[in-house]
N, C-alpha and C positions, 0 to 999 in steps of 0.2 A: 069574319075570322078566316085567315088563310088556311088552305088545306095542308095537313101534315101527313107523313107516310102512314101513321097509325089510323088516320081518319078516312083514308081512301078505301073504297070497296074493292073486292077482288076484280069485279068487272072493270072498274075505272083503272086499276093497275094494269090489267091486260090491254086496255085501250092505249094507255101511255106507252106500253112496250111496243104495241103495233105501230104507233106514230114514230117512235124512235127507230124502229126497224125500217120504216119507209125511207128515212134519211140515209141509212146504211145501204139500202137497195139501190138508190140512184147513184151513190158514189161508187159502189162496187160494180154495178152494171156498166157504168161509164167506162171503167178500166177494162173489163172483159170484152165489151163491144169494140173498144178502140183497138185492141190487139188484132182482132179479125180484120179491121179496116186498114191496117197499116200499109199493106201492099198497094191498095187502091189510092191511098193518100200519096204514097211515094210516086206513083205514076203521074198523078195530077200535078204535083208540085215538082216533079223531077228531083226528088230528095235522095240524098245519100243515106247510108246505114246510120251514120251519126245523126242525121236529121230525124230519122224515125225514132232513134233513142230519145231525142230531145222532146218529141211529142208526148212521150210517157214521163220522162224524168223531170221535165219542167214542172209538171203537176206534182209528182211525188216529192220533189225537192222543196218546193214552196210549202207543201203540206207538212212535211217533216219539220221545217224551220218554224212554223207558226203554231203547231198543235199545242205545245206547252203554254204558250202565251194565251191561246184561246181558252184552254182549260182553266188557267188561273184568273183570266178576265171574267169568265162565266161565274166562277166561284165568288168573284167580287161584286159584279154589277147585276147578276141574275142569269141563271142558266137558260130559262125560257127566252129571255130577251136576245141573248147571243145566238141561240139556236134559230130563232126566227130570222135574224139578220143573215145568218149563214145560208138559210134556205133561199132567201131573196137573191143574194149575191151569186150563189151556185147556179140557180135556175136562169138568171139573166145572162150569166157568162156562158152557159150552155147554148143559148140562142146565138150569142156572138160567135162562138166557135163554129156553128153551122154556117155562118156567113163569111168566114175568114177568107180573104182574097189571096193570101200568100202563106207559105209555111211559117214565116216569121210572125205574122199576125195570129196564126193558129196557136203557136207556142205562147205568145203573149196572152191570148184569151184563156189558154189552159192554166196559166199562172193565176189569172183572175179567178177562174173556177176553183183553184186550190185555196185561195184566200177564203172563199165561202165554205169549201169543204173542211177547212181546219176548224170551223165553228160547229161542225155537225157531229162527226163520230165521237170525239172525246167528250163533248158536252152531252150528247145523247147517252153515252155510257155512264156519265156522272148522274144524269137524271134517273137512269135505271137503278144505279147503286143506291141512290137516296130514296127511291120508290120501293124497292124490294129489300127490306132490312133483314129478313130471315136468311141465314146463309144458304140453306138448301133451296129455298124459293129463288134466291138470287142466282144460284148456280144454274137452275133450270131456265131462268130468264136469259142468262148469258148463253146457254145452249141454243135457245131459240134465236138469239142475236147472231150467233155463229152460223146457224142454219141459213140465215138470210144470205150470207156470203156464198154458201153452197147453191142457193137458188139463183143468185146473180151469175155464178159460174156456169150453171146449167143453162140458164136462159140466154146469157150474154152471147155466146158463140152462135146460137141458132137465130136469135133476134137480129144480131149484128149481120149475120150472113144473109138473111132475108132482106134486110134493109139495104145493105150495100149492093146486092145483086139486082134488086128491083128498083130502088129509088136513087141510090148513090150514097157515098160515105157520109155526106153532110147530114143525112137524116138520122144518123145514130145519136146525134145530140138532141133531137126533138123528143126522145123518150123521157128526158128529165123534166120537161115542162109540165105535163099533167100530174106526175107524181109529186114534184116539188110544190106545185100550187095546192094540191090536196093536203100534203103534210103541213103546209103553212096554215091553212084554214083550221085544220084539226088541232094544231098546236095552240092557236089562239083561243080555242074553245075549251080544250080539255086538259092541257098540261099545266099544272100549278107552277108558280114561280118559286124558285129556291135559291138560296145563297149559302156560302160558307159563313159560320158565325163570326169568324175573324178573317177578313179578306187579306190576301197577300198583296203587297205593294208591287208596282211595275218594276221590272229590272231591264231597262233599255240596253245597258252594257252587255249583260248576259245574252239578250236576244240578238244583238249584233254579232257577238262572238259565235253563236250557233249558226247564224246565216252565213258568216264568213267561212266557218269550218265546212259545212255541208256543200255550199255553193262552189267553193274553190276545189274541194276534193272531187266532186262529181264532174266538174268541167275538165279537170286534169285527166280523169280516167276516160271520159268519152272522146276527148279531142286528141289524146296522146297518139293513137294509131296513125292519124293523118299529119299531125304537127311534129311528131317525134318525141320520144320520152325525154330526151335531153335538150329539147328546145327551150328557149328562154321563158316563154309564157307558161309552159307546163311546169318547169322547175319553180317559177315564181308562184304559181297556184299551189304547188305542193308545200312550199315554204309558208304561204299564208295559212293553209290548213293546219300545219304543224303548230304555228304560232297561236292560232285561234284555240286549238286544243289545250295548249299549255295555259293560255289565258283563262279558259274555263276552269281548269283544275286549280289554278291559283286564286282566281277572283271569286268564284261562286261560294266556296266555303266561308269566306269572310263576311258575306252578307247575312243579315238576320233573316231575310225572306228572299232567298235566291230563286231565279227562274228554274234552275235544276237543283233540287235538294239532294246533294250527293250522299246524304245520310241514308236515303232510301236503299242505296246499293250495298249497305251493310247487311241487308237481308239477303241470304243466299237464294231463297225462292224468287224474290223480286229481281235480283241481278240475273238469275238463270232465265226468268221469263223474258227479260229484255234481250238477252243474247239469243235465246231461242227464237224470239220474234224476228230479230235481224236475220238469222240463218234461215228460218222457215220461209220468210217472205222474200229473201234473196233467191232461194230456190224456186219459189213461185214465179217471181218476175222473170228469171232466166228461162224457166220452163215454158211459160207462155210466149216469150219472145222467140225462142228457138223453134217451138212447135208451129207457130203461125208462119214464120218465114219458110220453114221446111215444107209444110203442107201446100202452101200456095206458090212459092218460088221454085222449089225443087220438084215436088210431085205435080205441080201445075193445076191444082184444084182451084175452083172458084171459092168465094168467101163462104157460101152456104155449106158446101161439102167439106170444107176445112172445119167449119163449126161442128158439123155432124161427127167428124172424126174425133174431135175433142170432147164430145158428149159423154163417153164413158168416164173420163176423169172428173168432169163436172158433176155427173150423176152420183158418183161415189162420195164426192165432197158434200153433196146435198144430203145423202143418207147418213153419213158418219158424223156430221157436225152436231146434230141434236143428241145423238147417241153419246158423243164425247161429253156434252154438257151434263147428261144424266150421270155418266160415270164419275165426272168431277164432283158432282153433288153427293154421290153415294160412297165413292171410294177414294176420292182425292185425285190429284193431277198425274200421279206417277204412271198408271197404266196407259192413259191416252197418249202421254208423251213418248212412252216406249214404243207403242204401236206406230205413232206418227214417224218417229225417227227411223224405225226399222223399214217401214214400207217406202218412205221417201228415198232412203239409201238404196233399197233394192231396185226401185224404178231407175234411179240414176245409173246403177251398175249395168242394168240391162241395155241401156243406150251406150254407155262408155266402153264396156268390155264385150258385149255380145251382139252389137249391131241390131238393136231392137227394131229400128226403122226399116230394115231390109225385108221383113215379112209382116203381113197384115196382122196375123194372130199375136205376134210378139209385141207389135206396136200397141195393140189394144190392151194387152196385159200390163205393159209398162204404164200406160195412161191410167188404168184402173188402180194400180198400186200407188201412183202419185196422188190420185184423187182421195184414196183412203187416208194417206198420210196427211194431206192438207186438211181434210175434214176433221181429223182428230187433233190437230195442233192448235187450232185457234182458241177454243174454249178454255183450256188450261192456262194459256198465256194471259187472257183477260182476267180470269178468276184469281190467279196467283198475284197479279199486279194490284188488284184492288182489295183482296181479302187480307185482313190483319192490319191494314193501314187505318189510322183515324179517319172517320167519315168526313171530317172537315177538309181533309186532303184528297178527297175522292177525285175531284177534277184534275188535279195535278198528277196523281198516280195513274189514272186512266190515260191521261195525255202522254205520259212517258211510254206506256205500253203501245199506244197508237203511233207515237213518234218512232219507236223501234221498228214497228212494222213498215212504216213508210221509208225509213232509212234503209231497211233490208231490201225492199223492192227497188228503190233508187239504185243502190249499189249492185243489186243483181242484174238489172238491165244494163247498167254502165259497164260492169266488169265483163259480163258475158258478151255484150256487144263489142267491147274493145278486143277481147280475145278472138272473137269471130272475125272481126274486121282485119286483124293482123294475119289471119290464115287464109282468107279468101282471095282467089285470083280472078280478076275480072274476065279473063279469057275463057275460063272454065268454071263458071259460077257453081253449077249444080254439083260437080264432082268435088271441087275444093270446099264447098259448104259442108258436106258430110264429113270430110276429113278434119276440117277446122273445128267442127262442133264436138269432136271427141274430148278435147281439153275442157270445153265448156261443161260437158256432162260430168266430167270428173270433179269439177268445182261444185256441181249440184250434189254429187256423192258426198263431198266433204261437208256440205251444209247439213245433209241428212244425218251424217254421223255425229255432228255437233249437237243436233237436237236429241239424238239417242243418248249420248253420254251425259249431257247436261241434264236431261230429263231424269236420269237415274241418280245423279249426284245431288241435285238440288231439291229433291222431293223426299228425303229421308228424315230421320229424327234430328240429326245434327242441323240440317237446313231449317227445319221448323223452329228449332231453338233460336237460331239467329233472327228469324222473322219475329218471334215473340219479343226478343230483347230490343230489336229495332223499333217495333211498335211502341214499346214502353218509353223509349227515348223520345220518340216523336210526339206522343200524346201529351197534351197539356191538361191541366185540371178543367179548363173550359171545354175542351173536346169531350172529356169524359162526361161532364154534366149534360152537354147537348145530346150525346148518344143515349144517355139514360132517359132523358126527357122525351126523345123522339120514339123510343121503343117501349116506353111505359104506357099504361092505360090512360 
């Protein structure tokens, strides 16, 4: 007889949570380590600023494009099965990245990594959602999940700095091998298989439209500073992005089982969580990109010391993420979102208006503030996205939230990099970098303000009412019967 959520012991549920967190660890650690290694990669490959952007955005772009497909596929053919495939692909691609002979090959292998990564985080969150059925217990589990992001942010700069300075940047990808293999073996032994009672059919047209939208938009933003905003290829990419967006809005509502169920967005908390995820992770992507280049290229620090400078931010994210999860479980998402928005905004203002990087003490304070903000923002995003939705839609709902994060990080690196490239003069890199980064920090301020305002607007009584009505529209009689059976004795 297959395991059900109600038949799993507390110890077994905790073990499943730990296994899922291992997958998040290698994905998150990979990104934070990569940021520290960017200057070393650029020197080895003689890469431009846009080349460095692509090493990050090639991964997040593919990830964002495929997350919803991975979530719905896992709901259809089995979450454990898709999770295992993702671990194999991600781990193998990590080894390939370490052997890449050129920048183009590295970008290609990063895209392969993203294919595997798309099968990890949303599927793991779906496994957690179906394992922890009690709302409070689920919120605490999601808080632990968010804490892993903090761990990766704390460990990534230090581990990355040590590896880059002692062995070389290629070694940063080796970290994924033992963790990925351990997670694979433990998944085979301890994670039960689960599926949605009614599987969603594939939506190839919707999938192609999503890829066209995100790919063309990101390409246009990254390449515009060098190609020119009015060049033929940039205008063409912008037109493709606009056409793909219109296609999604017109095509998806007509499908019985769309890739993106636009009805989800009738829920104000769900819509707010999606936009907050975009803004919060755009701020994170831009923050890490700017900080890494400033510390190593302007201050002249090596990778390890640059990582140590970023440790206050990472440590606060590590401390605040589980606290945010507990607050979401006991008091709801409002307070964590307000704290997140206020502190991320304050950090950006310190850089944009008060030259925080000019003094060591102000740089540390600004990093601490950003770490607090990011630590508090993750748990309420995830919890709001999956709470209130029918459990049969858990994979898709979690994938939308994860997709929003990756879209945010992709756009954050693309937009910040484009603004930075437009203002940097090759003849005086250090001086022009600081001046050009002012506009970038104001963009991060705007992202923080969006988190603050949306956190207040989408967490009140009116917003909860829209979530309740949306869940009633989405839930079928079969969903209700399955939920009652799985939570009953």
